[in-house]
N, C-alpha and C positions, 0 to 999 in steps of 0.2 A: 586305501582310498576310502572317503567317509562319502556319504551322502545326505545331504540336507534339504529338507522339503521346506519351500518359502512361496507366498503368492507371487503373482505377476507384478503385483504393484510393488512389494519389498524388491524384485528384482531390479525394477524399471530405477527405483530410488538408489539403489546401491549397485547398479550395475558394473562399475569400473572394480568395486572391490569382489565381486562374484567372479569376474573374468581374471583377476589376481589371483583369487584362491584358487580357482579352477587350474590355474597354470602352475603356479607355486607350490600349492599344498596338495594339489591332485583331489579336491573336494569337487563333487558331482552335484548339480542343485535341480531338483524337480521342482517344475514353477507350476503352480496351482490356480486354476481362473475358477472362479466360484466352486472352490473346493473339490475341484478333479484335476487330476494331471493333465497338463495343456503341453509342456515343451519341458526340455533339458538344456542345461549347460554343463559341459562335461569338458573335462582336458583332453587335449588332442591324444589319440592313443597310438599313432603312429609315430616312432621316433625317427628323427631326421638326422642322418648321419653329420659329420663335420670331418675335417683332416685328422684331428685328434683321435678321435674315434675311429677312423680308417687304420691310422698307423697303429693302434692298440690293437686292432684285428690282425692285421698283417705280423706282428710279432710273432705272433704262433705259429706260422706259417716258414718253412724254408723252401725256397725255390731253387732248381738247378740255375746254374749261371746263363744258361741260354734264355729259360723261360724268364727268368728275372729282367734280362735283356731288352724279350719281346714286350714283357709289362710294361717296363720304362718306356719303348716307344711309344706303345699305346696311349700311355697317361701323358706324355709331350704332345701325342696328337689332339688328344681330349683336350688339353689346356689351349691349344693353338685354335680349336675351335670354337671357344668359348666368348660369347659376346660381353661386352660390358652392362652392367644393370642399367635399365633406363632410369633416369631420374623425373619421376612424375612429376616434381614441383618446378622443374626448370621450364622456363617461359622460351618459346622459340622464337 
């Protein structure tokens, strides 16, 4: 991960580029205001899992049949409890 020092003005003029570079390249930006570090733009450190990552992690483990069945029941209950994502752009 690299770090780049830029002014707040540069960040404002190139905000979308800074955000994209933080996300896709892992670049962190230190923003200077009047020559003094003022703020940072950094990539998200917390990894958010998805179904593929979960499947990959579970391939490493072998559950006895009764534990696998209990796990499947828990998974099905969790799925049933999920609510659809709210469409914030849909007018009521």
